[in-house]
Structure formats: structure tokens, C-alpha cells
TIGU-849613 format. One record per residue: residue in one letter; x, y, z of N, C-alpha, C in turn. Coordinates in nm, 4 decimals. Layout:
N
@resn: a, npx: X, npy: Y, npz: Z, capx: X, capy: Y, capz: Z, cpx: X, cpy: Y, cpz: Z
...
//
This chain:
131
@resn: m, npx: -0.8789, npy: -2.3602, npz: -3.3261, capx: -0.8151, capy: -2.2652, capz: -3.2368, cpx: -0.7032, cpy: -2.3373, cpz: -3.1608
@resn: p, npx: -0.5805, npy: -2.2793, npz: -3.1581, capx: -0.4696, capy: -2.3449, capz: -3.0900, cpx: -0.4887, cpy: -2.3406, cpz: -2.9386
@resn: a, npx: -0.4339, npy: -2.4422, npz: -2.8736, capx: -0.4423, capy: -2.4499, capz: -2.7278, cpx: -0.3456, cpy: -2.3496, cpz: -2.6645
@resn: k, npx: -0.3798, npy: -2.3039, npz: -2.5470, capx: -0.2939, capy: -2.2106, capz: -2.4745, cpx: -0.2506, cpy: -2.2777, cpz: -2.3447
@resn: v, npx: -0.1200, npy: -2.2780, npz: -2.3203, capx: -0.0645, capy: -2.3403, capz: -2.2009, cpx: 0.0126, cpy: -2.2338, cpz: -2.1241
@resn: t, npx: -0.0098, npy: -2.2278, npz: -1.9964, capx: 0.0610, capy: -2.1325, capz: -1.9128, cpx: 0.1536, cpy: -2.2090, cpz: -1.8194
@resn: l, npx: 0.2812, npy: -2.1718, npz: -1.8211, capx: 0.3812, capy: -2.2348, capz: -1.7344, cpx: 0.4572, cpy: -2.1267, cpz: -1.6589
@resn: s, npx: 0.4965, npy: -2.1583, npz: -1.5385, capx: 0.5875, capy: -2.0683, capz: -1.4673, cpx: 0.7271, cpy: -2.0925, cpz: -1.5248
@resn: l, npx: 0.8204, npy: -2.0032, npz: -1.4947, capx: 0.9572, capy: -2.0225, capz: -1.5435, cpx: 1.0170, cpy: -2.1509, cpz: -1.4872
@resn: k, npx: 0.9851, npy: -2.1805, npz: -1.3642, capx: 1.0348, capy: -2.3037, capz: -1.3015, cpx: 0.9804, cpy: -2.4250, cpz: -1.3761
@resn: e, npx: 0.8529, npy: -2.4227, npz: -1.4075, capx: 0.7929, capy: -2.5343, capz: -1.4820, cpx: 0.8528, cpy: -2.5467, cpz: -1.6217
@resn: l, npx: 0.8799, npy: -2.4334, npz: -1.6867, capx: 0.9416, capy: -2.4365, capz: -1.8186, cpx: 1.0819, cpy: -2.4958, cpz: -1.8103
@resn: d, npx: 1.1586, npy: -2.4560, npz: -1.7093, capx: 1.2927, capy: -2.5126, capz: -1.6902, cpx: 1.2855, cpy: -2.6632, cpz: -1.6676
@resn: e, npx: 1.1889, npy: -2.7075, npz: -1.5884, capx: 1.1719, capy: -2.8516, capz: -1.5634, cpx: 1.1334, cpy: -2.9256, cpz: -1.6910
@resn: l, npx: 1.0490, npy: -2.8638, npz: -1.7725, capx: 1.0081, capy: -2.9244, capz: -1.8991, cpx: 1.1278, cpy: -2.9396, cpz: -1.9935
@resn: i, npx: 1.2134, npy: -2.8377, npz: -1.9967, capx: 1.3344, capy: -2.8448, capz: -2.0790, cpx: 1.4233, cpy: -2.9591, cpz: -2.0325
@resn: e, npx: 1.4433, npy: -2.9682, npz: -1.9002, capx: 1.5267, capy: -3.0755, capz: -1.8439, cpx: 1.4698, cpy: -3.2131, cpz: -1.8772
@resn: k, npx: 1.3397, npy: -3.2313, npz: -1.8600, capx: 1.2768, capy: -3.3619, capz: -1.8862, cpx: 1.2841, cpy: -3.3973, cpz: -2.0349
@resn: t, npx: 1.2621, npy: -3.2981, npz: -2.1202, capx: 1.2668, capy: -3.3220, capz: -2.2648, cpx: 1.4064, cpy: -3.3678, cpz: -2.3051
@resn: e, npx: 1.5095, npy: -3.2995, npz: -2.2545, capx: 1.6466, capy: -3.3371, capz: -2.2872, cpx: 1.6850, cpy: -3.4706, cpz: -2.2251
@resn: a, npx: 1.6370, npy: -3.4976, npz: -2.1023, capx: 1.6682, capy: -3.6242, capz: -2.0362, cpx: 1.6099, cpy: -3.7432, cpz: -2.1123
@resn: q, npx: 1.4986, npy: -3.7204, npz: -2.1801, capx: 1.4345, capy: -3.8274, capz: -2.2572, cpx: 1.4852, cpy: -3.8310, cpz: -2.4012
@resn: g, npx: 1.5869, npy: -3.7481, npz: -2.4314, capx: 1.6462, capy: -3.7480, capz: -2.5641, cpx: 1.5726, cpy: -3.6626, cpz: -2.6647
@resn: g, npx: 1.4824, npy: -3.5797, npz: -2.6214, capx: 1.4055, capy: -3.4948, capz: -2.7113, cpx: 1.4783, cpy: -3.3655, cpz: -2.7444
@resn: d, npx: 1.4261, npy: -3.2915, npz: -2.8394, capx: 1.4827, capy: -3.1635, capz: -2.8818, cpx: 1.4104, cpy: -3.0502, cpz: -2.8076
@resn: a, npx: 1.4845, npy: -2.9801, npz: -2.7254, capx: 1.4260, capy: -2.8724, capz: -2.6459, cpx: 1.4672, cpy: -2.7356, cpz: -2.6991
@resn: a, npx: 1.5100, npy: -2.7282, npz: -2.8239, capx: 1.5590, capy: -2.6027, capz: -2.8808, cpx: 1.4519, cpy: -2.4940, cpz: -2.8792
@resn: e, npx: 1.3300, npy: -2.5265, npz: -2.9194, capx: 1.2220, capy: -2.4265, capz: -2.9209, cpx: 1.1877, cpy: -2.3812, cpz: -2.7793
@resn: l, npx: 1.1896, npy: -2.4746, npz: -2.6855, capx: 1.1623, capy: -2.4387, capz: -2.5458, cpx: 1.2719, cpy: -2.3475, cpz: -2.4909
@resn: k, npx: 1.3972, npy: -2.3754, npz: -2.5297, capx: 1.5080, capy: -2.2916, capz: -2.4844, cpx: 1.4987, cpy: -2.1510, cpz: -2.5433
@resn: k, npx: 1.4553, npy: -2.1406, npz: -2.6687, capx: 1.4360, capy: -2.0085, capz: -2.7298, cpx: 1.3296, cpy: -1.9302, cpz: -2.6528
@resn: l, npx: 1.2220, npy: -1.9992, npz: -2.6207, capx: 1.1146, capy: -1.9358, capz: -2.5444, cpx: 1.1655, cpy: -1.8926, cpz: -2.4074
@resn: r, npx: 1.2444, npy: -1.9783, npz: -2.3435, capx: 1.2985, capy: -1.9480, capz: -2.2099, cpx: 1.3924, cpy: -1.8275, cpz: -2.2149
@resn: a, npx: 1.4669, npy: -1.8118, npz: -2.3249, capx: 1.5621, capy: -1.7014, capz: -2.3383, cpx: 1.4924, cpy: -1.5652, cpz: -2.3449
@resn: e, npx: 1.3642, npy: -1.5637, npz: -2.3746, capx: 1.2893, capy: -1.4377, capz: -2.3819, cpx: 1.2592, cpy: -1.3777, cpz: -2.2448
@resn: f, npx: 1.2796, npy: -1.4569, npz: -2.1388, capx: 1.2450, capy: -1.4115, capz: -2.0043, cpx: 1.3700, cpy: -1.3963, cpz: -1.9188
@resn: p, npx: 1.3684, npy: -1.3039, npz: -1.8254, capx: 1.4861, capy: -1.2832, capz: -1.7401, cpx: 1.5105, cpy: -1.4042, cpz: -1.6503
@resn: t, npx: 1.6372, npy: -1.4221, npz: -1.6131, capx: 1.6713, capy: -1.5352, capz: -1.5275, cpx: 1.6461, cpy: -1.5048, cpz: -1.3805
@resn: t, npx: 1.6438, npy: -1.3781, npz: -1.3450, capx: 1.6173, capy: -1.3421, capz: -1.2057, cpx: 1.4758, cpy: -1.2872, cpz: -1.1925
@resn: q, npx: 1.4183, npy: -1.3106, npz: -1.0797, capx: 1.2846, capy: -1.2601, capz: -1.0511, cpx: 1.2925, cpy: -1.1128, cpz: -1.0159
@resn: p, npx: 1.1929, npy: -1.0331, npz: -1.0543, capx: 1.1944, capy: -0.8919, capz: -1.0150, cpx: 1.1858, cpy: -0.8789, cpz: -0.8641
@resn: r, npx: 1.2474, npy: -0.7760, npz: -0.8129, capx: 1.2480, capy: -0.7526, capz: -0.6694, cpx: 1.1080, cpy: -0.7192, cpz: -0.6211
@resn: q, npx: 1.0710, npy: -0.7756, npz: -0.5066, capx: 0.9401, capy: -0.7482, capz: -0.4479, cpx: 0.9356, cpy: -0.6040, cpz: -0.3977
@resn: p, npx: 0.8211, npy: -0.5366, npz: -0.4108, capx: 0.8120, capy: -0.3995, capz: -0.3596, cpx: 0.8208, cpy: -0.3976, cpz: -0.2074
@resn: a, npx: 0.8600, npy: -0.2845, npz: -0.1548, capx: 0.8690, capy: -0.2690, capz: -0.0100, cpx: 0.7317, cpy: -0.2882, cpz: 0.0513
@resn: r, npx: 0.7267, npy: -0.3449, npz: 0.1687, capx: 0.5992, capy: -0.3703, capz: 0.2358, cpx: 0.5304, cpy: -0.2414, cpz: 0.2782
@resn: r, npx: 0.6080, npy: -0.1482, npz: 0.3257, capx: 0.5500, capy: -0.0222, capz: 0.3732, cpx: 0.5865, cpy: 0.0889, cpz: 0.2775
@resn: e, npx: 0.4938, npy: 0.1756, npz: 0.2537, capx: 0.5214, capy: 0.2884, capz: 0.1674, cpx: 0.6010, cpy: 0.3915, cpz: 0.2461
@resn: t, npx: 0.6868, npy: 0.4646, npz: 0.1765, capx: 0.7752, capy: 0.5577, capz: 0.2456, cpx: 0.6993, cpy: 0.6661, cpz: 0.3197
@resn: w, npx: 0.5811, npy: 0.7052, npz: 0.2726, capx: 0.5075, capy: 0.8107, capz: 0.3421, cpx: 0.4510, cpy: 0.7626, cpz: 0.4747
@resn: l, npx: 0.4506, npy: 0.6287, npz: 0.4984, capx: 0.4016, capy: 0.5769, capz: 0.6253, cpx: 0.5122, cpy: 0.5659, cpz: 0.7297
@resn: v, npx: 0.6351, npy: 0.5825, npz: 0.6891, capx: 0.7475, capy: 0.5643, capz: 0.7795, cpx: 0.7909, cpy: 0.6999, cpz: 0.8337
@resn: a, npx: 0.7983, npy: 0.7081, npz: 0.9653, capx: 0.8390, capy: 0.8332, capz: 1.0284, cpx: 0.9866, cpy: 0.8581, cpz: 1.0025
@resn: k, npx: 1.0205, npy: 0.9833, npz: 0.9793, capx: 1.1608, capy: 1.0202, capz: 0.9644, cpx: 1.2219, cpy: 1.0280, cpz: 1.1031
@resn: e, npx: 1.3500, npy: 1.0079, npz: 1.1096, capx: 1.4198, capy: 0.9927, capz: 1.2369, cpx: 1.3975, cpy: 1.1069, cpz: 1.3363
@resn: d, npx: 1.4114, npy: 1.2306, npz: 1.2939, capx: 1.4029, capy: 1.3442, capz: 1.3858, cpx: 1.2727, cpy: 1.4220, cpz: 1.3719
@resn: e, npx: 1.1693, npy: 1.3566, npz: 1.3227, capx: 1.0430, capy: 1.4226, capz: 1.2938, cpx: 0.9458, cpy: 1.4094, cpz: 1.4118
@resn: t, npx: 0.8783, npy: 1.5195, npz: 1.4457, capx: 0.7766, capy: 1.5137, capz: 1.5515, cpx: 0.6480, cpy: 1.4551, cpz: 1.4939
@resn: t, npx: 0.5568, npy: 1.4179, npz: 1.5823, capx: 0.4269, capy: 1.3652, capz: 1.5388, cpx: 0.3538, cpy: 1.4673, cpz: 1.4528
@resn: e, npx: 0.3570, npy: 1.5930, npz: 1.4949, capx: 0.2887, capy: 1.6983, capz: 1.4188, cpx: 0.3501, cpy: 1.7140, cpz: 1.2795
@resn: e, npx: 0.4828, npy: 1.7107, npz: 1.2708, capx: 0.5499, capy: 1.7231, capz: 1.1405, cpx: 0.5158, cpy: 1.6046, cpz: 1.0497
@resn: r, npx: 0.5144, npy: 1.4862, npz: 1.1089, capx: 0.4810, capy: 1.3663, capz: 1.0309, cpx: 0.3382, cpy: 1.3747, cpz: 0.9780
@resn: l, npx: 0.2448, npy: 1.4130, npz: 1.0644, capx: 0.1056, capy: 1.4227, capz: 1.0207, cpx: 0.0865, cpy: 1.5337, cpz: 0.9182
@resn: n, npx: 0.1581, npy: 1.6424, npz: 0.9341, capx: 0.1518, capy: 1.7495, capz: 0.8346, cpx: 0.2009, cpy: 1.6986, cpz: 0.6995
@resn: r, npx: 0.3070, npy: 1.6185, npz: 0.7005, capx: 0.3616, capy: 1.5637, capz: 0.5763, cpx: 0.2652, cpy: 1.4640, cpz: 0.5135
@resn: e, npx: 0.2056, npy: 1.3783, npz: 0.5961, capx: 0.1213, capy: 1.2707, capz: 0.5449, cpx: -0.0223, cpy: 1.3136, cpz: 0.5143
@resn: a, npx: -0.0764, npy: 1.4037, npz: 0.5951, capx: -0.2183, capy: 1.4374, capz: 0.5796, cpx: -0.2479, cpy: 1.5854, cpz: 0.5959
@resn: g, npx: -0.1461, npy: 1.6690, npz: 0.5904, capx: -0.1670, capy: 1.8126, capz: 0.6064, cpx: -0.2558, cpy: 1.8714, cpz: 0.4992
@resn: d, npx: -0.2589, npy: 1.8065, npz: 0.3835, capx: -0.3426, capy: 1.8573, capz: 0.2753, cpx: -0.4915, cpy: 1.8365, cpz: 0.3014
@resn: l, npx: -0.5264, npy: 1.7618, npz: 0.4051, capx: -0.6676, capy: 1.7431, capz: 0.4406, cpx: -0.7259, cpy: 1.8695, cpz: 0.5050
@resn: f, npx: -0.6390, npy: 1.9533, npz: 0.5592, capx: -0.6823, capy: 2.0726, capz: 0.6320, cpx: -0.6160, cpy: 2.1963, cpz: 0.5717
@resn: l, npx: -0.6945, npy: 2.3013, npz: 0.5520, capx: -0.6354, capy: 2.4263, capz: 0.5052, cpx: -0.5389, cpy: 2.4760, cpz: 0.6117
@resn: g, npx: -0.4194, npy: 2.5053, npz: 0.5710, capx: -0.3196, capy: 2.5524, capz: 0.6670, cpx: -0.2497, cpy: 2.4399, cpz: 0.7407
@resn: g, npx: -0.2782, npy: 2.3151, npz: 0.7080, capx: -0.2121, capy: 2.2022, capz: 0.7733, cpx: -0.2705, cpy: 2.1715, cpz: 0.9100
@resn: f, npx: -0.1949, npy: 2.0976, npz: 0.9868, capx: -0.2394, capy: 2.0573, capz: 1.1192, cpx: -0.2223, cpy: 2.1716, cpz: 1.2181
@resn: s, npx: -0.3305, npy: 2.2070, npz: 1.2829, capx: -0.3228, capy: 2.3066, capz: 1.3897, cpx: -0.3204, cpy: 2.2310, cpz: 1.5226
@resn: a, npx: -0.3039, npy: 2.3033, npz: 1.6307, capx: -0.2992, capy: 2.2406, capz: 1.7626, cpx: -0.4303, cpy: 2.1686, cpz: 1.7942
@resn: d, npx: -0.5445, npy: 2.2261, npz: 1.7547, capx: -0.6722, capy: 2.1613, capz: 1.7855, cpx: -0.6916, cpy: 2.0346, cpz: 1.7010
@resn: v, npx: -0.6451, npy: 2.0365, npz: 1.5781, capx: -0.6540, capy: 1.9160, capz: 1.4945, cpx: -0.5669, cpy: 1.8065, cpz: 1.5537
@resn: l, npx: -0.4450, npy: 1.8421, npz: 1.5918, capx: -0.3542, capy: 1.7449, capz: 1.6503, cpx: -0.4105, cpy: 1.6883, cpz: 1.7797
@resn: g, npx: -0.4676, npy: 1.7745, npz: 1.8647, capx: -0.5261, capy: 1.7273, capz: 1.9906, cpx: -0.6399, cpy: 1.6301, cpz: 1.9675
@resn: t, npx: -0.7279, npy: 1.6620, npz: 1.8733, capx: -0.8399, capy: 1.5733, capz: 1.8417, cpx: -0.7895, cpy: 1.4424, cpz: 1.7817
@resn: c, npx: -0.6867, npy: 1.4511, npz: 1.7010, capx: -0.6276, capy: 1.3331, capz: 1.6387, cpx: -0.5703, cpy: 1.2394, cpz: 1.7463
@resn: i, npx: -0.4979, npy: 1.2951, npz: 1.8402, capx: -0.4404, capy: 1.2154, capz: 1.9488, cpx: -0.5504, cpy: 1.1550, cpz: 2.0353
@resn: e, npx: -0.6588, npy: 1.2294, npz: 2.0555, capx: -0.7733, capy: 1.1784, capz: 2.1320, cpx: -0.8347, cpy: 1.0564, cpz: 2.0629
@resn: y, npx: -0.8572, npy: 1.0656, npz: 1.9310, capx: -0.9096, capy: 0.9516, capz: 1.8548, cpx: -0.8150, cpy: 0.8326, cpz: 1.8663
@resn: d, npx: -0.6850, npy: 0.8607, npz: 1.8547, capx: -0.5830, capy: 0.7568, capz: 1.8601, cpx: -0.5865, cpy: 0.6822, cpz: 1.9929
@resn: s, npx: -0.6059, npy: 0.7563, npz: 2.1012, capx: -0.6049, capy: 0.6925, capz: 2.2333, cpx: -0.7358, cpy: 0.6202, cpz: 2.2660
@resn: k, npx: -0.8468, npy: 0.6654, npz: 2.2089, capx: -0.9775, capy: 0.6069, capz: 2.2410, cpx: -1.0152, cpy: 0.4869, cpz: 2.1543
@resn: h, npx: -0.9530, npy: 0.4745, npz: 2.0368, capx: -0.9958, capy: 0.3714, capz: 1.9424, cpx: -0.8793, cpy: 0.2830, cpz: 1.8992
@resn: s, npx: -0.9101, npy: 0.1567, npz: 1.8738, capx: -0.8089, capy: 0.0650, capz: 1.8214, cpx: -0.7946, cpy: 0.0879, cpz: 1.6711
@resn: l, npx: -0.6905, npy: 0.0310, npz: 1.6133, capx: -0.6692, capy: 0.0417, capz: 1.4696, cpx: -0.7877, cpy: -0.0176, cpz: 1.3940
@resn: g, npx: -0.8363, npy: -0.1317, npz: 1.4402, capx: -0.9513, capy: -0.1959, capz: 1.3756, cpx: -1.0762, cpy: -0.1092, cpz: 1.3800
@resn: e, npx: -1.0987, npy: -0.0449, npz: 1.4944, capx: -1.2148, capy: 0.0436, capz: 1.5066, cpx: -1.2029, cpy: 0.1626, cpz: 1.4119
@resn: l, npx: -1.0837, npy: 0.2218, npz: 1.4051, capx: -1.0642, capy: 0.3363, capz: 1.3169, cpx: -1.0812, cpy: 0.2962, cpz: 1.1706
@resn: r, npx: -1.0314, npy: 0.1788, npz: 1.1352, capx: -1.0492, capy: 0.1309, capz: 0.9973, cpx: -1.1971, cpy: 0.1115, cpz: 0.9660
@resn: a, npx: -1.2695, npy: 0.0514, npz: 1.0590, capx: -1.4131, capy: 0.0297, capz: 1.0378, cpx: -1.4865, cpy: 0.1628, cpz: 1.0253
@resn: m, npx: -1.4482, npy: 0.2599, npz: 1.1059, capx: -1.5107, capy: 0.3926, capz: 1.0993, cpx: -1.4825, cpy: 0.4586, cpz: 0.9635
@resn: c, npx: -1.3598, npy: 0.4407, npz: 0.9134, capx: -1.3250, capy: 0.4964, capz: 0.7822, cpx: -1.4073, cpy: 0.4325, cpz: 0.6714
@resn: v, npx: -1.4195, npy: 0.3011, npz: 0.6755, capx: -1.4986, capy: 0.2307, capz: 0.5740, cpx: -1.6428, cpy: 0.2786, cpz: 0.5787
@resn: e, npx: -1.6968, npy: 0.2909, npz: 0.6988, capx: -1.8349, capy: 0.3373, capz: 0.7164, cpx: -1.8540, cpy: 0.4787, cpz: 0.6610
@resn: a, npx: -1.7499, npy: 0.5619, npz: 0.6742, capx: -1.7581, capy: 0.6999, capz: 0.6257, cpx: -1.7234, cpy: 0.7117, cpz: 0.4771
@resn: g, npx: -1.6874, npy: 0.5989, npz: 0.4154, capx: -1.6523, capy: 0.6017, capz: 0.2737, cpx: -1.5103, cpy: 0.6475, cpz: 0.2478
@resn: l, npx: -1.4239, npy: 0.6335, npz: 0.3476, capx: -1.2843, capy: 0.6748, capz: 0.3364, cpx: -1.1945, cpy: 0.5522, cpz: 0.3239
@resn: s, npx: -1.0753, npy: 0.5719, npz: 0.2726, capx: -0.9785, capy: 0.4634, capz: 0.2620, cpx: -0.9347, cpy: 0.4197, cpz: 0.4018
@resn: p, npx: -0.9364, npy: 0.2894, npz: 0.4305, capx: -0.8953, capy: 0.2415, capz: 0.5621, cpx: -0.7455, cpy: 0.2137, cpz: 0.5735
@resn: s, npx: -0.6652, npy: 0.2648, npz: 0.4810, capx: -0.5217, capy: 0.2375, capz: 0.4876, cpx: -0.4505, cpy: 0.3461, cpz: 0.5670
@resn: g, npx: -0.3455, npy: 0.3043, npz: 0.6369, capx: -0.2654, capy: 0.3989, capz: 0.7134, cpx: -0.2570, cpy: 0.3622, cpz: 0.8601
@resn: h, npx: -0.1770, npy: 0.4369, npz: 0.9335, capx: -0.1617, capy: 0.4147, capz: 1.0770, cpx: -0.2738, cpy: 0.4875, cpz: 1.1523
@resn: k, npx: -0.2808, npy: 0.4656, npz: 1.2835, capx: -0.3932, capy: 0.5167, capz: 1.3624, cpx: -0.4125, cpy: 0.6682, cpz: 1.3519
@resn: k, npx: -0.3065, npy: 0.7434, npz: 1.3677, capx: -0.3206, capy: 0.8898, capz: 1.3648, cpx: -0.3615, cpy: 0.9390, cpz: 1.2257
@resn: l, npx: -0.3146, npy: 0.8723, npz: 1.1230, capx: -0.3544, capy: 0.9101, capz: 0.9876, cpx: -0.5026, cpy: 0.8806, cpz: 0.9651
@resn: l, npx: -0.5484, npy: 0.7658, npz: 1.0122, capx: -0.6914, capy: 0.7333, capz: 1.0014, cpx: -0.7749, cpy: 0.8334, cpz: 1.0812
@resn: a, npx: -0.7260, npy: 0.8685, npz: 1.1990, capx: -0.7967, capy: 0.9673, capz: 1.2809, cpx: -0.8053, cpy: 1.1003, cpz: 1.2068
@resn: a, npx: -0.6966, npy: 1.1399, npz: 1.1420, capx: -0.6963, capy: 1.2661, capz: 1.0671, cpx: -0.7975, cpy: 1.2618, cpz: 0.9535
@resn: k, npx: -0.8063, npy: 1.1507, npz: 0.8843, capx: -0.9042, capy: 1.1366, capz: 0.7756, cpx: -1.0458, cpy: 1.1523, cpz: 0.8297
@resn: l, npx: -1.0721, npy: 1.0864, npz: 0.9427, capx: -1.2060, capy: 1.0922, capz: 1.0026, cpx: -1.2396, cpy: 1.2339, cpz: 1.0506
@resn: i, npx: -1.1426, npy: 1.3005, npz: 1.1118, capx: -1.1655, capy: 1.4365, capz: 1.1613, cpx: -1.1950, cpy: 1.5303, cpz: 1.0447
@resn: a, npx: -1.1160, npy: 1.5219, npz: 0.9395, capx: -1.1372, capy: 1.6080, capz: 0.8234, cpx: -1.2749, cpy: 1.5827, cpz: 0.7632
@resn: h, npx: -1.3124, npy: 1.4563, npz: 0.7538, capx: -1.4432, capy: 1.4207, capz: 0.6975, cpx: -1.5560, cpy: 1.4751, cpz: 0.7849
@resn: q, npx: -1.5431, npy: 1.4558, npz: 0.9153, capx: -1.6465, capy: 1.5017, capz: 1.0088, cpx: -1.6564, cpy: 1.6538, cpz: 1.0090
@resn: w, npx: -1.5444, npy: 1.7214, npz: 1.0135, capx: -1.5457, capy: 1.8667, capz: 1.0175, cpx: -1.6001, cpy: 1.9253, cpz: 0.8885
@resn: e, npx: -1.5701, npy: 1.8624, npz: 0.7786, capx: -1.6232, capy: 1.9094, capz: 0.6508, cpx: -1.7753, cpy: 1.8942, cpz: 0.6476
@resn: a, npx: -1.8239, npy: 1.7808, npz: 0.6990, capx: -1.9681, capy: 1.7561, capz: 0.7012, cpx: -2.0405, cpy: 1.8545, cpz: 0.7942
@resn: e, npx: -1.9753, npy: 1.8898, npz: 0.9045, capx: -2.0364, capy: 1.9811, capz: 1.0015, cpx: -2.0140, cpy: 2.1274, cpz: 0.9667
@resn: g, npx: -1.9294, npy: 2.1535, npz: 0.8687, capx: -1.9001, capy: 2.2915, capz: 0.8310, cpx: -1.8165, cpy: 2.3644, cpz: 0.9336
@resn: k, npx: -1.7525, npy: 2.2896, npz: 1.0261, capx: -1.6707, capy: 2.3511, capz: 1.1307, cpx: -1.5455, cpy: 2.4137, cpz: 1.0740
@resn: r, npx: -1.4875, npy: 2.3458, npz: 0.9812, capx: -1.3574, capy: 2.3910, capz: 0.9293, cpx: -1.3515, cpy: 2.3564, cpz: 0.7821
@resn: k, npx: -1.3099, npy: 2.4504, npz: 0.7073, capx: -1.2902, capy: 2.4220, capz: 0.5653, cpx: -1.1706, cpy: 2.3304, cpz: 0.5507
@resn: v, npx: -1.1884, npy: 2.2302, npz: 0.4678, capx: -1.0775, capy: 2.1394, capz: 0.4406, cpx: -1.0378, cpy: 2.1564, cpz: 0.2953
@resn: a, npx: -0.9156, npy: 2.1173, npz: 0.2674, capx: -0.8627, capy: 2.1309, capz: 0.1305, cpx: -0.9264, cpy: 2.0309, cpz: 0.0385
//
């Protein structure tokens, strides 16, 4: 069975340089190097666009856009009030821990996590039908 060697592009470039510096033939290495792009792919954005508030958007509009599908009819005044209450009473870490405990994804900002928890709780209590 042939051996398998893994090199980064930087390591491959260094190997080509060393081989040529020592008078060796690096033609096969150069062919292999030509199969890969010379520039690294761009790193993805750190924040997803749905997490970024739009410039002229209210909190209610943002939450409706990000999590309105959790509630039939979107965010109502009582949902928004409860969401803001959760946001003010709990830290981000606490809300994340509560989401994990409830079996929900802990990703997102505080109000989004609060909305997830409210929808989950209301669905369990039968208070409000959720989507």
C-alpha cells in the first residue's frame, strides 16, 4: 500500500524550493502545485446576515424577521413584552444555558434566544399555538 503524505500549500512550496536549491528535479511537485489555487478562499463572515439589525428597523421588526415564524401571526405586543422581560432579567450565558436545557439551539442574540424559549414554553403550556 502506498504511503499518503499531507502537506499544506505553504509546505509544498517550501519543498519545491528546497528540492530546487539542492539541485533536484521539482517538476512533478510543480505539476501538483499547479492543481491548486494560488490564493486562499475568502473566510466567511463572522456574523450571519440574519443576526445583523437593519439600519432603520425597530426591535419588533427585527424579531419578526428573525423569529416571527415561531409564533402564528408573528410577534404580538405580549410576545415582545415577554421577550424584553427575559432579555432584561437574564444574561446571554443564562439564556444559552436555558436553551440547551430545553433542547433548543443556543445560537443568536439575547432577544432571539428569549423568543425561542417563550415559543417553546408557550407551546408546552398550550397557551399559544406556535408555527
